[in-house]
N, C-alpha and C positions, 0 to 999 in steps of 0.2 A: 437580842440576847448577846451578852458579852461572851466572846469566844476566848479571848486571852488578854493578859496584862503583862507588860514589861516595865521595869524600872531600872534606872542606873544613876549612880552618883560619881562625879569626876572631881578630883582634886585640882583646883585652878593653879596652884603653884607648880604641880607636876606638868600641867599643860603648858605653862609659861616656859619651863625648862625644855620641853619638847619643841616648842616653837623656836626658841633661841638656838637650840642645837641643830635642828634639821631645816628650819626656815620654810621657804616657799615649797620645797619638795615635799615636806610633811603635810602642809596645808593642802596642796594639790592632790595628795593621796587620799585624804579623808573628807575633803569638802569640794562641792561643785564650784565652778567659777563664780556663780551668783552668790554662794555662801562666803567664798573668800572675799569678794567685794564688800558684802554686808559687814563682815567681821572686821575688815581692815578700816572701815569708816568709824568704828566704835572706839571710844576712849579705853574701855575695858576689853581690848581685843581678845586676850586669853580667856576671859570669862565667857565671851560670846562663842569662841571656838569650843570651849569645854561644854557649853550648853548644847551645841549642835552635836558634838561627839556623844554626849549622854543620850540625846534623842535617838541617834542611830543605833546605839547599843540597846536602848530600851525597846525599840521596834524589833531589832534582831531577836531579843529574848521573847517577844510576843509572837513571833512567826512560828509556824509549824516547822519541824525539823527538815523536811524536804526543801522548803524555801530558804531556810537558814543557810544550807549548803550552797545555794545558788545566788546568794545576795552579797554584794560588795558595798564598800563605803559610798560610792558614787551613784548607787541605785536609789538612794534616799536623799531628798533635798528638803531642808527646813526653810520655809518662807513665812513672811508675816503678812496677815491681812492688814488693810488700812487701819483697823482698830488696834493693831499690835498683836493680836491673837496669832499664835503659831499654827501652821498647818503643814502637811507633808505632800510633796510630789514624789511619786514612785516611778522608777524606770526599770528597764531590763526585765528579768524574770518575775519581778513583783509589780510590774506596771499595772496589771489588772486587779491588784489587791483592792484598789479603791472602788472597783465595780461591785465587789462582794461585801465590803466592810466599810462602816463609818470608822475612820481612824481619828480617835481623840488623842490630843497631845497637850501636855502641860509642861512648862519649863520654869525653873526658878534658880536663882543663885545668890549666895552670900559672898563675902570677901574670900572665903576659903573653898567653897564647893559649889558645883552646879549639879542640879538634879532634874531628871526628866521622867515622866511616866507616859506610856502609850497604852491605850485601850483599843482593842479591835472588837467592834460590835457588828454582828452579822446584820446585813440589810434584809428587809422583807420578813422580819420575824415579829412584827407587831411593835417595833420600836418607833 
């Protein structure tokens, strides 16, 4: 059974300005070291950063209020399966989220925007 859904859209031009203005300090605040490495290897670095930012915001919106208050940027990491499909690693107060929920994530971007959706589906409910 679906517990909750979160969605977020990020303007890539705005993310480009944030990266230029704050540089590595900004990236290290919102991305794990593995995410920074992944995004730095991409030609469209700002689009990759924006996509990961959108995923983290979408997950935050899908979380119950008590977990929202306890969750930080580095408690969520977006990684890609060998197929390219994104999945999430959760740390900190939300580390056990994956024990209770299937976390479905989808990311897309155009030249202008990155969008992400996260669906939390309860495990063990006939799914």
